[in-house]
Structure formats: structure tokens, C-alpha cells
C-alpha positions in Angstrom: -6.9 10.8 -15.6 -9.8 8.7 -14.6 -11.1 9.5 -11.1 -12.0 5.9 -10.4 -10.2 2.6 -11.1 -11.8 -0.9 -10.9 -10.1 -4.0 -9.7 -10.5 -7.6 -8.6 -10.5 -9.1 -5.1 -10.1 -12.9 -5.1 -11.0 -15.0 -2.0 -10.0 -18.6 -2.3 -9.6 -21.6 0.0 -6.4 -23.5 -0.5 -6.5 -26.2 2.1 -10.0 -27.5 2.3 -10.5 -31.3 2.5 -13.9 -32.9 1.8 -14.2 -36.4 3.4 -15.9 -39.1 1.3 -19.7 -39.4 1.9 -19.8 -36.2 4.1 -23.1 -34.5 3.5 -22.1 -30.9 4.4 -18.5 -29.5 4.4 -17.8 -25.8 4.8 -14.8 -23.9 3.5 -14.4 -20.5 5.1 -12.3 -17.6 4.1 -11.9 -14.3 6.0 -9.4 -11.4 5.9 -9.2 -8.0 7.5 -9.3 -5.2 4.9 -6.4 -2.8 5.4 -6.7 -0.3 2.6 -8.6 2.7 1.5 -12.3 2.4 0.8 -13.5 0.3 -2.1 -17.0 -0.1 -3.5 -18.2 -3.6 -4.6 -20.4 -3.9 -7.6 -20.1 -7.4 -9.0 -19.2 -10.9 -7.9 -18.6 -14.4 -9.3 -18.5 -17.8 -7.6 -16.5 -20.9 -8.6 -16.3 -24.5 -7.5 -16.3 -27.9 -9.2 -19.0 -30.6 -9.1 -19.3 -30.8 -5.3 -20.1 -27.1 -4.6 -23.6 -26.3 -3.6 -23.6 -22.6 -2.7 -20.9 -19.9 -2.3 -21.6 -16.7 -0.3 -19.6 -13.6 0.3 -20.1 -10.9 3.0 -18.7 -7.7 4.5 -18.5 -7.9 8.3 -18.5 -4.6 10.2 -18.9 -4.3 13.9 -20.3 -7.9 14.0 -22.9 -7.1 11.3 -22.9 -9.3 8.2 -23.8 -7.6 4.9 -24.3 -9.8 1.8 -22.1 -9.1 -1.2 -23.4 -12.0 -3.2 -24.7 -15.6 -3.0 -25.0 -18.0 -5.8 -24.8 -21.6 -6.9 -21.5 -22.4 -8.5 -23.3 -24.8 -10.9 -25.0 -22.1 -12.9 -23.2 -20.3 -15.8 -20.1 -18.6 -14.3 -20.2 -14.9 -15.0 -19.9 -11.8 -12.9 -23.3 -10.9 -11.5 -24.1 -7.5 -10.2 -24.2 -6.9 -6.5 -27.9 -6.4 -5.7 -27.2 -3.6 -3.2 -23.7 -2.0 -3.7 -21.5 -2.5 -0.7 -18.6 -0.3 0.5 -15.7 -1.7 2.3 -13.5 0.4 4.7 -10.4 0.0 6.7 -10.5 -2.9 9.2 -13.7 -4.3 7.8 -13.7 -8.1 7.3 -14.4 -9.8 4.0 -15.7 -13.3 4.5 -16.8 -16.1 2.2 -18.2 -19.6 2.6 -18.3 -22.5 0.1 -20.6 -25.4 1.0 -19.7 -28.8 -0.4 -21.1 -32.3 -0.3 -18.8 -35.3 -0.4 -21.7 -37.7 -1.1 -20.9 -40.2 -3.9 -17.2 -39.9 -3.4 -15.1 -42.8 -2.0 -11.9 -40.9 -1.3 -11.0 -37.5 0.2 -11.4 -34.5 -2.2 -8.8 -31.8 -2.0 -8.3 -28.4 -3.6 -6.6 -29.1 -6.9 -6.6 -28.9 -10.6 -8.6 -31.8 -12.0 -12.3 -32.4 -12.4 -12.2 -34.8 -9.4 -10.6 -32.1 -7.2 -12.4 -29.0 -5.9 -12.0 -25.3 -5.7 -13.6 -22.6 -3.6 -13.3 -19.1 -5.1 -15.3 -15.9 -4.5 -14.4 -13.1 -6.9 -15.4 -9.5 -6.2 -15.2 -6.6 -8.6 -14.7 -3.2 -7.0 -13.8 0.3 -7.8 -11.9 2.9 -5.7 -10.4 6.4 -6.1 -7.7 6.3 -8.7 -5.0 7.8 -6.5 -5.5 4.9 -4.0 -6.3 2.2 -6.5 -4.9 -1.4 -6.3 -5.9 -3.4 -9.3 -5.8 -6.9 -7.7 -6.0 -8.2 -4.1 -6.3 -11.7 -2.7 -7.4 -13.5 0.5 -6.4 -17.1 1.1 -6.8 -17.5 4.9 -9.4 -17.6 7.6 -8.4 -14.8 10.0 -11.2 -15.4 12.5 -12.8 -18.9 12.4 -15.0 -18.1 15.5 -16.9 -15.4 13.6 -18.4 -18.0 11.3 -20.7 -19.1 14.1 -22.7 -16.0 13.4 -22.8 -16.3 9.6 -26.3 -15.8 8.2 -28.2 -19.0 7.8 -28.7 -18.4 4.1 -25.0 -19.2 3.5 -25.7 -22.8 4.6 -28.7 -23.4 2.3 -27.9 -25.0 -1.1 -29.4 -23.4 -4.2 -31.3 -26.0 -6.2 -30.3 -26.3 -9.9 -32.4 -27.7 -12.7 -31.1 -30.9 -14.2 -30.9 -29.5 -17.7 -28.8 -26.6 -16.4 -26.5 -28.9 -14.6 -26.0 -31.0 -17.7 -25.3 -27.9 -19.8 -22.7 -26.7 -17.3 -20.9 -30.0 -17.4 -20.8 -30.2 -21.1 -23.8 -32.6 -21.7 -26.5 -31.6 -24.1 -29.8 -33.3 -24.7 -28.5 -35.2 -27.7 -26.0 -37.0 -25.5 -28.8 -39.2 -24.2 -28.5 -41.4 -27.3 -24.8 -41.3 -27.6 -22.7 -44.4 -26.7 -20.5 -44.9 -23.7 -17.3 -44.1 -25.7 -18.5 -40.6 -26.7 -19.4 -39.9 -23.1 -16.0 -41.0 -22.0 -14.4 -38.7 -24.5 -16.5 -35.8 -23.3 -15.6 -36.5 -19.7 -11.9 -36.6 -20.7 -12.2 -33.4 -22.6 -13.9 -31.7 -19.6 -11.2 -33.0 -17.2 -8.4 -31.6 -19.5 -10.1 -28.2 -19.6 -10.5 -28.0 -15.8 -6.9 -29.1 -15.5 -5.6 -25.9 -17.0 -6.9 -23.8 -14.1 -5.1 -26.2 -11.8 -1.8 -24.9 -13.1 -2.5 -21.7 -11.1 -2.5 -23.7 -7.9 0.7 -25.5 -8.9 2.3 -22.1 -9.4 0.8 -20.7 -6.2 2.3 -23.6 -4.3 5.6 -23.0 -5.9 5.5 -19.3 -5.0 4.6 -20.0 -1.4 7.0 -23.0 -1.1 10.0 -20.9 -2.0 9.6 -19.0 1.3 11.3 -20.5 4.3 8.3 -19.8 6.6 5.7 -21.4 4.3 5.2 -25.1 3.6 3.2 -26.6 0.7 -0.3 -25.3 0.1 -2.1 -28.4 1.4 -0.4 -28.2 4.8 -0.5 -24.5 5.5 -2.9 -21.6 5.4 -0.8 -18.9 3.7 -0.9 -15.4 5.0 -1.5 -12.4 2.8 2.2 -11.4 3.1 3.2 -14.8 1.6 1.5 -14.0 -1.7 3.5 -12.8 -4.6 2.5 -9.9 -6.7 2.8 -12.1 -9.7 -0.2 -14.2 -8.5 -2.4 -11.3 -9.6 -1.3 -11.6 -13.2 -1.5 -15.4 -13.2 -4.9 -15.4 -11.7 -5.9 -12.9 -14.3 -4.9 -15.3 -17.0 -6.7 -18.1 -15.2 -9.8 -15.9 -15.0 -9.8 -15.4 -18.7 -9.3 -19.2 -19.3 -12.4 -19.8 -17.2 -14.3 -17.5 -19.4 -12.9 -19.1 -22.5 -14.0 -22.5 -21.2 -17.5 -21.4 -20.3 -18.4 -19.8 -23.6 -21.0 -22.0 -25.3 -20.0 -21.4 -28.9 -21.4 -23.5 -31.8 -18.2 -23.0 -33.6 -16.2 -25.6 -31.6 -13.0 -24.8 -33.5 -12.9 -21.1 -32.5 -13.5 -22.0 -28.9 -10.7 -24.6 -29.0 -8.3 -22.0 -30.4 -9.2 -19.4 -27.8 -8.6 -21.9 -24.9 -5.3 -23.0 -26.5 -4.1 -19.4 -26.8 -4.9 -18.7 -23.2 -3.0 -21.8 -22.1 -0.1 -20.8 -24.3 -0.1 -17.4 -22.7 -0.3 -18.8 -19.2 2.7 -21.0 -19.7 4.7 -18.2 -21.1 3.8 -16.1 -18.1 4.7 -19.0 -15.8 8.1 -19.1 -17.3 8.9 -15.6 -16.1 8.7 -16.7 -12.4 11.8 -16.1 -10.2 12.4 -16.9 -6.6 11.4 -14.0 -4.3 14.9 -13.4 -3.2 16.0 -12.7 -6.8 13.2 -10.5 -7.8 14.9 -7.3 -6.7 17.9 -8.2 -8.7 15.9 -9.0 -11.8 14.1 -5.7 -11.4 17.2 -3.7 -11.2 19.1 -5.6 -14.0 16.6 -6.9 -16.6 18.3 -9.5 -18.8 18.7 -9.1 -22.5 15.7 -10.2 -24.4 13.2 -9.9 -21.5 12.1 -6.3 -22.4 13.0 -3.0 -20.9 11.5 -1.2 -17.9 9.1 1.6 -18.7 8.0 4.1 -16.0 4.3 4.2 -15.6 4.2 7.6 -13.9 6.8 10.4 -14.0 7.1 12.7 -11.1 3.6 11.8 -9.8 3.0 10.6 -6.3 0.3 10.5 -3.6 0.5 10.8 0.2 -0.9 8.0 2.3 -0.8 7.3 6.0 2.2 5.3 7.2 0.4 2.4 9.0 3.6 1.3 10.8 4.1 4.7 12.4 3.3 4.4 16.1 2.6 8.2 16.5 -1.0 7.5 17.3 -0.1 5.5 20.4 2.3 8.1 22.0 1.1 9.3 25.3 0.9 13.0 24.5 -1.1 16.0 25.7 -2.7 18.3 23.2 -0.3 18.4 20.3 0.0 22.1 19.3 3.3 22.3 17.3 5.6 20.3 15.1 8.9 21.0 13.5 12.0 19.3 12.1 15.5 19.8 13.5 18.6 20.1 11.3 19.0 16.3 11.4 15.4 15.9 10.2 14.3 14.5 13.6 10.6 15.2 14.4 10.1 17.6 17.3 6.7 17.7 19.0 5.4 20.6 21.2 2.5 19.4 23.4 0.6 20.6 26.5 1.1 17.6 28.8 -1.7 17.5 31.4 -2.9 21.1 30.7 -5.9 21.7 28.4 -7.1 24.9 26.7 -10.8 25.1 27.3 -13.5 27.7 27.8 -12.3 28.3 31.4 -8.7 29.1 30.5 -9.1 32.8 29.8 -11.4 35.7 30.8 -12.9 38.2 28.4 -9.7 40.3 28.4 -7.5 37.2 27.5 -5.9 36.9 30.9 -5.0 33.3 31.8 -7.3 32.1 34.6 -5.6 28.8 35.6 -2.2 30.1 36.9 -2.8 28.1 40.1 -2.1 24.9 38.2 1.5 26.1 37.8 3.6 25.3 34.7 3.4 21.9 33.0 5.4 19.4 34.9 6.1 17.1 31.9 8.7 17.7 29.2 6.7 19.5 26.6 9.3 19.3 23.8 10.0 15.7 22.5 12.5 14.8 19.8 11.6 11.6 18.0 13.2 9.4 15.4 11.0 10.1 12.3 11.1 6.4 11.2 10.0 4.6 14.4 8.9 7.4 16.8 11.6 6.4 19.3 12.2 9.2 21.8 15.7 10.7 21.3 15.6 13.7 23.6 13.1 15.7 25.7 13.0 19.1 27.4 10.7 22.0 28.3 9.7 20.8 31.8 8.2 23.5 34.2 8.5 26.2 31.6 5.1 26.6 29.9 1.4 26.9 30.7 -0.3 26.5 27.3 2.2 25.7 24.4 1.2 26.6 20.9 3.7 27.2 18.0 7.1 25.7 17.3 9.8 26.3 14.8 13.5 25.4 14.7 16.2 27.6 13.1 19.2 26.4 11.1 21.3 26.2 14.3 18.9 23.9 16.0 17.4 26.4 18.4 13.7 25.9 19.4 11.4 28.9 19.0 8.1 28.4 20.8 5.0 30.5 21.8 2.9 30.2 24.9 -0.7 31.6 24.6 -1.2 31.7 28.4 2.1 33.5 29.0 1.7 35.7 25.9 5.4 35.2 25.2 7.9 33.9 22.6 10.9 31.8 23.7 14.2 30.8 22.2 15.6 27.6 23.6 18.8 25.8 22.8 18.3 22.1 22.1 20.4 21.1 25.2 19.7 24.1 27.4 16.8 24.1 29.9 16.6 27.9 30.3 15.5 30.2 27.4 18.2 32.3 25.9 15.7 34.9 24.6 12.2 35.9 25.7 9.9 38.2 23.9 6.8 39.6 25.5 5.7 40.1 29.1 4.6 37.1 31.1 0.9 36.7 31.6 0.2 40.2 30.3 -1.7 40.4 27.0 -1.2 43.6 24.9 -0.9 45.0 21.4 2.1 47.3 21.5 5.8 46.6 20.6 6.5 44.8 23.8 3.4 42.8 24.3 1.7 39.9 22.5 -1.9 38.6 22.8 -1.9 34.9 22.5 0.9 34.6 19.9 0.6 31.6 17.7 3.8 30.9 15.7 7.3 31.9 15.0 9.5 31.8 11.8 13.2 32.6 11.6 14.9 33.7 8.3 17.9 31.4 7.8 19.7 34.1 5.8 19.1 37.3 7.8 18.2 35.8 11.2 15.1 38.0 11.4 12.3 36.8 13.6 8.7 36.8 12.5 5.8 36.3 15.1 2.1 35.7 14.2 0.1 37.5 16.9 -2.4 36.0 17.3 -5.8 35.1 18.7 -6.6 38.5 19.9 -4.3 40.6 17.7 -4.3 40.4 13.9 -0.7 41.2 12.9 2.7 39.9 11.9 5.6 41.4 13.8 9.3 41.4 12.7 12.2 41.4 15.1 15.9 41.6 14.6 18.0 38.5 15.4 18.7 39.8 18.9 15.0 40.5 19.5 14.6 44.2 18.7 11.3 45.3 17.2 11.6 46.1 13.5 8.1 46.5 12.0 4.7 44.9 11.8 1.8 44.6 9.3 -1.8 43.4 9.2 -5.1 44.4 10.6 -8.4 42.9 11.8 -10.7 41.6 9.1 -13.5 44.1 8.2 -17.1 43.2 7.6 -17.7 41.4 4.3 -15.0 39.8 2.3 -11.5 39.8 3.9 -9.1 42.0 2.1 -5.4 41.4 1.5 -3.4 42.0 4.7 -6.3 41.4 7.0 -6.4 38.5 9.4 -8.8 36.6 11.5 -6.3 34.6 13.7 -3.0 34.4 11.8 -2.4 30.9 13.1 0.7 29.4 11.4 3.7 30.7 9.5 5.7 29.1 6.6 8.9 30.9 5.6 9.7 30.5 1.8 13.4 31.4 1.5 13.4 30.3 -2.2 11.1 33.2 -3.0 11.9 35.5 0.0 8.3 35.2 1.1 6.4 34.5 4.3 3.1 32.7 4.0 0.5 32.9 6.8 -2.4 30.4 7.5 -5.2 33.0 8.0 -7.2 30.5 10.0 -10.8 31.9 10.3 -10.6 33.4 6.8 -9.8 29.9 5.4 -6.9 31.0 3.3 -3.2 31.4 2.9 -1.7 34.9 2.5 1.9 35.4 1.3 4.0 38.5 1.9 7.4 39.8 0.9 9.9 39.3 3.8 11.7 42.6 3.6 8.7 44.9 3.4 5.6 42.9 4.5 4.1 43.7 1.1 1.1 41.5 0.2 1.9 39.3 -2.8 -1.0 36.8 -3.2 -3.7 34.8 -1.6 -4.3 31.0 -2.0 -7.9 30.0 -1.3 -9.9 27.0 -2.4 -13.4 25.9 -1.7 -12.0 22.6 -0.4 -10.4 24.5 2.5 -13.8 25.2 4.0 -14.0 28.1 6.5 -10.8 27.3 8.5 -7.2 26.7 7.5 -5.1 25.8 10.5 -1.5 25.3 9.4 0.9 25.6 6.4 4.3 24.2 5.7 6.7 24.6 2.8 9.2 22.1 1.2 12.1 23.5 -0.8 11.4 22.8 -4.4 8.0 24.4 -4.6 5.5 22.3 -2.6 3.2 23.8 0.0 1.3 21.6 2.6 -1.7 22.7 4.7 -4.5 21.3 6.9 -8.0 22.7 7.4 -10.5 22.6 10.2 -13.7 20.7 10.8 -16.6 21.8 8.6 -19.4 23.9 10.1 -22.8 22.2 10.4 -24.4 21.8 7.0 -21.1 22.2 5.2 -19.5 19.4 3.2 -15.8 20.1 3.0 -14.0 17.4 5.0 -11.1 18.0 7.3 -8.0 16.9 5.4 -4.5 17.7 4.3 -3.6 19.4 1.1 -0.5 19.4 -1.1 -0.2 22.4 -3.4 2.1 23.7 -6.1 3.5 26.8 -4.5 3.9 28.7 -7.8 0.4 28.2 -9.1 -1.4 27.5 -5.8 -3.1 24.5 -7.4 -4.0 21.6 -5.1 -2.2 18.5 -6.4 -3.2 16.0 -3.8 -5.3 15.7 -0.6 -4.8 13.1 2.1 -6.6 11.9 5.2 -5.8 9.3 7.9 -6.8 5.7 7.5 -6.8 4.2 11.0 -9.0 7.0 12.5 -10.2 10.4 11.5 -8.7 13.8 12.0 -10.3 15.6 14.9 -8.5 19.0 14.9 -5.3 18.9 13.0 -3.4 21.8 14.4 0.1 21.8 12.8 1.8 20.3 9.8 5.5 19.8 8.8 6.9 18.3 5.7 10.3 16.8 4.8 12.0 17.2 1.5 11.3 13.5 0.6 7.6 14.3 0.8 7.1 12.7 4.2 4.5 14.7 6.1 3.6 14.8 9.8 0.4 16.2 11.2 -0.2 17.0 14.9 -3.8 16.8 16.2 -4.7 18.9 19.2 -7.9 17.0 20.1 -6.8 13.5 19.1 -3.5 14.0 20.9 -1.8 12.2 18.1 0.8 12.7 15.4 0.1 11.2 12.0 2.8 10.3 9.4 2.0 10.4 5.7 4.5 8.9 3.2 4.7 9.5 -0.5 3.8 6.6 -2.7 6.3 8.1 -5.1 9.0 6.2 -3.2 7.8 3.1 -5.1 8.1 3.3 -8.8 5.3 1.5 -10.5 6.6 -0.2 -13.6 5.5 -2.7 -16.2 7.7 -5.0 -18.3 7.0 -7.0 -21.3 8.4 -10.5 -21.0 7.9 -12.9 -24.0 5.1 -10.7 -25.2 3.1 -10.7 -21.9 2.9 -7.5 -19.9 3.6 -8.2 -16.2 3.1 -5.7 -13.5 6.1 -5.3 -11.1 7.0 -2.8 -8.4 10.6 -1.6 -8.2 11.0 -0.7 -4.6 13.4 1.9 -3.3 16.9 0.7 -2.4 16.1 1.0 1.3 13.2 -1.4 1.1 15.2 -3.8 -1.1 18.1 -3.8 1.4 15.7 -4.3 4.3 14.1 -7.3 2.7 17.4 -8.8 1.7 19.1 -8.2 5.0 18.5 -11.7 6.3 19.5 -13.4 3.1 23.3 -13.0 2.6 23.6 -14.8 -0.7 21.3 -12.5 -2.6 22.9 -9.5 -1.0 26.3 -10.7 -2.2 24.8 -11.3 -5.6 23.4 -7.8 -5.6 26.8 -6.3 -4.8 28.4 -8.4 -7.5 25.9 -7.3 -10.1 26.3 -3.7 -9.0 30.1 -4.0 -9.5 29.6 -5.6 -12.9 27.3 -2.8 -13.8 29.9 -0.2 -12.9 32.6 -2.1 -14.8 30.4 -2.2 -17.8 29.7 1.5 -17.7 33.4 2.3 -17.3 34.7 0.1 -20.1 32.3 -2.0 -22.3 35.2 -3.5 -24.2 37.0 -4.7 -21.1 33.7 -6.0 -19.8 33.1 -8.1 -22.9 36.6 -9.6 -22.8 36.3 -10.3 -19.1 32.9 -12.1 -19.5 34.1 -14.1 -22.4 37.2 -15.2 -20.6 35.1 -16.2 -17.5 32.8 -18.2 -19.6 35.5 -20.0 -21.6 37.7 -21.0 -18.6 35.0 -23.3 -16.9 34.3 -25.0 -20.2 37.9 -25.7 -20.8 38.4 -27.0 -17.3 35.3 -29.2 -17.6 36.4 -30.7 -20.9 39.8 -31.4 -19.4 38.2 -33.2 -16.5 36.0 -35.3 -18.8 39.0 -36.3 -20.9 40.9 -37.3 -17.8 38.0 -39.4 -16.4 37.5 -41.1 -19.7 41.2 -41.9 -20.0 41.2 -43.3 -16.4 38.1 -45.4 -17.0 39.6 -46.8 -20.2 42.8 -47.5 -18.5 41.3 -49.3 -15.5 38.2 -51.0 -16.9 38.9 -51.2 -20.6 35.9 -51.5 -22.9 33.5 -52.3 -20.1 34.5 -49.3 -18.1 33.8 -47.1 -21.0 30.4 -48.6 -21.3 29.7 -48.0 -17.6 30.9 -44.5 -17.8 28.6 -43.7 -20.7 25.6 -45.1 -19.0 26.2 -43.4 -15.7 27.0 -40.1 -17.3 23.8 -40.5 -19.3 21.8 -41.0 -16.1 23.3 -37.9 -14.6 22.7 -35.8 -17.7 19.2 -37.2 -17.8 18.5 -36.1 -14.3 19.9 -32.7 -15.1 17.7 -32.4 -18.2 14.7 -33.6 -16.2 15.3 -30.8 -13.6 15.9 -28.2 -16.1 13.0 -29.0 -18.3 10.3 -29.9 -15.8 9.5 -26.3 -14.8 6.4 -25.9 -12.8 4.4 -29.0 -13.5 1.0 -29.6 -11.8 1.7 -33.4 -11.8 4.9 -33.0 -9.9 3.0 -31.2 -7.1 -0.3 -33.2 -6.9 1.2 -36.6 -7.6 3.7 -36.1 -4.7 0.9 -35.2 -2.4 -1.9 -37.4 -3.4 -0.2 -40.4 -5.0 -2.2 -40.6 -8.2 -0.9 -41.0 -11.7 0.9 -38.3 -13.6 -1.2 -39.2 -16.7 -2.7 -36.1 -18.1 -0.5 -33.8 -16.1 2.4 -33.2 -18.4 3.1 -29.7 -19.7 0.9 -28.9 -22.6 2.3 -27.7 -25.9 3.1 -24.0 -25.9 2.9 -23.8 -29.7 -0.1 -21.8 -30.4 -1.5 -18.6 -31.9 -0.6 -15.3 -30.4 -3.2 -13.5 -32.4 -4.9 -12.3 -29.2 -3.0 -9.9 -27.0 -4.3 -8.6 -23.8 -3.3 -5.4 -22.2 -3.7 -5.6 -18.4 -4.1 -2.5 -16.4 -1.3 -2.1 -13.8 -2.6 0.6 -11.5 -1.3 0.0 -8.0 -1.3 1.8 -5.1 -2.8 1.5 -1.7 -6.0 2.8 0.8 -8.5 5.5 2.2 -11.0 5.4 5.0 -12.4 8.4 6.8 -15.8 10.1 7.4 -15.7 13.5 8.9 -16.8 13.2 12.5 -19.5 15.6 13.8 -18.3 19.1 14.2 -17.0 19.9 17.7 -18.0 22.8 19.8 -16.2 26.0 18.9 -12.8 26.0 20.4 -9.8 28.3 20.4 -6.8 26.1 20.5 
């Protein structure tokens, strides 16, 4: 696998109008970037004759950083970014095209002919492969006010030599002596070539116009969510047609064939277009002859922050523990208005802030894992400094309090503990005392209780289901390399019932140790350099996945604070993940769901992050008419959500599903049924036509028959016109700007398919985090 993937970001204006004779007209484009970091390394500008200069910038905290600035009248290629620019989450990408309407007598719009204009700024970028998106677009101006501060250079035209200008517009020195007819032919040829790229705007208008909330492209500034995924592929073809047009080749025949092939390919791609509401149906049931779906990745996925999760905005205290109840609701254990700081304990680990009393807020919150809606809360006036949380198979909450030095068992609907282990406010190291216990795990088979103890003890203690001491293991880490079974703050527990093991996040030793449940026998250690010096929490998902979070790096160390996904059997790190909206500060606990959704609680940020698996979206590619088109087959849940407000497609989906089931059950019956359904309407239609013909003949005689033929011919002509027109640029621009359709008819699609392009279809999503400066040492 390649570690980095490159892609294209297209910024384009779609509604600019240039008044006739206007000396300076600006077209501005700006979008907030909402993905993982990308690194810009090349750019290309594009306008028609009226463009004077195109400039692109990254705007961060009000500071404008130049990506590229160039005249659109010079040879159009990708030019390297002089100083490579990185773009992070919530940066703004901005571009300005400067036009002049001098010499024009009518308004100039964005369109597809030589007399229309375009404003495009293309950016080449690369990003980490696991986050890579191969194509992105920006067609709006998200913040017009910001362009008051655009650098002055963006408004200064770049002068072009006359011979360069002539070359760019297809005029060579020998044309000085040519007659007017040859110049007219050259101009016509140029206009036809530029026309081909206009097909892209016709198609874009069609795509946007099929949405109820978007009007035609000249009247509306489309938002990013209004853009179809298919635009990327179409723009890719357009991009290649541009290059074909711009190649100055002495062999004119070869150049003509290349352009013709591109046009042929574009129209074939255009023919695959379907309305947005039918895309899910076509994805699930590809028609015969359109190709078969092929999975791009099998069993591979990546975790990324769920940006719609409001867990960062919950009003929480220090988040110390997370767990999932039997219904997979998220349960949070937090400290309310209490804080663990340097004044909380004396040198003998006795809690010094008892005068504050217990926490007056509910410390245990049960949330809907999809929208963070509060479902239930408890734990008021019970705890001083909450720490660890786990939930048994019966839904009981098991929690630890480092100030009370105790372990509690609480029923989900009971406000008083049903079991208490340890002595309140008395630290110790015998069978009846704990010293700042950190976590609890309960064996779902035997009911045995395991407690990690803790900050001032270095042991794991096992209790019977009714709370009787059974055994313990572990000791303090000796000088030098930590040996098996030694701990420096056993901080988090993950019970692995599949393998009858208990894994411990050995925090200050930066490792995971796994032990046999029945005996406490050491089995193995999982330790990676990427963990750094601290590993805070560990969680297990049935099926063999282990998740963990580490701590902040020490001064001078490079390992960032992040989450890890590992193969439990091998201990190999299969993925890492970090937040996008803001950085981890001290991720304290982690819990994972079987569908690979992961929640992380941060004690300093007082937030809960949610990470979702990109494996929920199957990236697929399909070959349609010989052209490879990237699509995304979304999960049934997403498809249903998007189709919820559109009853007709939903009904159609159900019908297709029923047909699919019938076909699976009995192919022979299905064939007979379909044949019958097709024949019946034809028979009925023929009967109606015979009846009408007979009536017309009876009533009108010969004249009536003539009238019927002419009227039916008009109807059939209209139907043929609708069915055959497709997406025609003339239909769009002629209706908006009232000029002739001449030159706009669909070009012949008969051409060579000698050249076949394979387009990369990597897709995925975003990353943005720089480790914040290390905090002061803290025991939390």
C-alpha cells in the first residue's frame, strides 16, 4: 500500500456575470475545508479570453498564504507551488479570477463557448492514504466579506506577450498573410474545441437542477452538498480534454483523434447519469450490461472522527470512565465540579478535600450513542473523585472512586450501592483496603470481579461474585526494564472472554500486559514505540480487535497522543486515529462497539469523542460502457435516511427488493412473470390504437385518418425528441441566454476507443491534529 495518495481540488465559479465594457470584474470562490490535512504541491488556472489573472490562497486565522497566481493566457499546465502549503481542518481555500469586459457589447456568463467565460483554479494535493479523497470541489463563496483583505497581488493583471497570446488562441505567425476565410475557419475550430468543456457545465447544471432545493446554475450558488460524486469523474475527463486541446502537436491528425476520443469518452460517461434519488437503487441492482460491482477493499477500514457527534459540547466535568450498557448505550462517568489536582491528596494518599462534600451532580450519564441525547442519569451525592467504570452483563454499574479508595456496584435504576469494596477514605494495601483503585472488570461467565489497584498499589485483585477476596497478583516495577507482572499504575482493564484473558493498561510502563483469568499467569506483553511512555486505557471488541489510547509525549519526544486499533492475536497496530475538530489533551478511557464505533473520554478536555469506521461505506468501482466510474455504496441505514423524504423511490426500492427475492426463489417463475407483465401493456396499447383508428375512420373518413396520422406523428416526434436529446448544452444555454442552437448539437460518439484511462478511485475522508505542548505531570 502506498502511504500517500494524490488528488485534485477544483475551485470554480458558476454564476459570474461580466458586464459589457466593465474594466475590472472579480469572481471569488471560498470554501471551509472540513477534512484531514492535505499538502498542496501544484496548481493550474483556467479562464477564456477575458481572464487577466487567477490567484488561489489558503486562509488561516485571517492570514492569506499564496498557493499559486498565474495568467490564464499562458500555456495551461500544472505549475509547482513555489512554497508547499498544508491545509488543515477549518482552513479556508479562496480563489479570485479577475476579468475585463472591455470590447464586449453584451453580458458574458459562465458557459461553454469561446464567447462565454470560465473561472477555474485547480489544486493538486497529497494526503495520507488512509484519509485520502481523490477529488474535491468548491463552487461557492462561503465568506464574501473576507475578500476585502485579499492580498493586492490578486488584483494585478499579469502582462502577456502578444506572440504568446496569439499562440494560445491558435494563431501562428504565418496567419498574418492568410485571408479572412481561413481566419474565420480557425476561429470556428477554436470555438468548437472550447465548446466541448462546456458540456461539463451543462451536466453540472443537470445534476444540480434535479434537486428540489437547487435552481439552475446561473441563478444559484450551489453548496458543496449539492454536488454529485459523479462530477469528479466528469471533471476528470474535462481536465484531460483541456490537455488534449492544449497540446501543440505538428501532427494535426493525431491531435484531432485524441480530442475526438476524449469527447467520445465524455459522452459515454454522460450517458451513465441517473437522478440522485435513483442512485441507491442502481447501486444495489446494477442492470444487465452495465458491468458488475467489484469491491475495492475487503475487510479493510479506518476510524475517523464522527463530525456530527455533539459529545464535545456536553457540559461535563473531568471524564474519567466510559462503558457500554447491554443496549449499547454510552455510559459516562465524570467528576462534575470536582477536580483532581496537586492539592487533592497528601503524601500518604489521604484525600484532603473532604470538606467539599460529595459531587452534587449526577456523575453517571446514559446517552444515546447516535445523537448524545441524555437517556438516564444517576450517581448524585455518592462520589468524590470518580475514576473507572464498567458494566456487567446484567446492566450493573461497577465504579471506582480514588478519593474514597472504594469500589461500588450500582443497579442502573438504584441510587444506593448494592455492594461496596474497600474502606471509605482509608488507603491501604491489604485484602480489605485499596489505594486509589483505577478500574473494575467482571467476568460474564463466572461473575468474578477484578480490580486494578492502583495509583499507589501495583496489583490486580480478584474477588468472588459476592465480593469475597480470592487472590491477587502483580508487584511494583523494579529499576531498569519492567518485567512481566510488574506495574507502574495499572490504569485500565479489558476482559477478553474469547481467550479467557485479562489485559491491563500498564500506564507508566507504556504497555499492555495480558494474564490468564483463572490463575493470574502472565501470557504476553503488547508494547510499541508509538505508544510512547504512557498507555492510559485499553478496550476489547469480540472478534479479535483491541483498542487503546496513549498519553501526551514527554518533552523532546515525538510520539503523538492518539488512539490505536490492534489485532489482538498478533498485537500488530492496524490503525491509528486522532480527533479532527480539536486535539486530544489527556484521553483517559476508551470503549469500542462491535460495529467498530469507538468512544474516547478526555479528562482534561472534558469531552467525549466518537470515531466511526469508514468500513461502513463500501468503496466500489463499476465499468459502464467501458468507462470506470467511482461510486460509493452506502449502508442501508444511510440509504434509508436519504430516501426517507422521497416516498416514490422508497416504494421503488421495496418493489425491487421483492423482485430480487422472487428471482432468487424461482428464476423460472420470475422470467414468466416478467414476460407476461411486458406483453400485457403492449397488447392493451395495440388494442387502444386499433380502436382509435377505427373510430377516426368511422367519424371522419379519409380526412380523419390523415389527421390522426399527423397528430400521432407529432406526439411520437415529441417523445423521440425527449428521449434522444439527453443532456445537450444548447438546451441549457439557449433557454437561458436566447442565442442560436447552431453548433450545440450533440457531437458524434463514433470514435476510437484505443485510449483507455484507469482512474484512481481512492476515497475516504480527513485528519488534523498537532500534539499540544505537554501538560504538567498529573495523576488523574
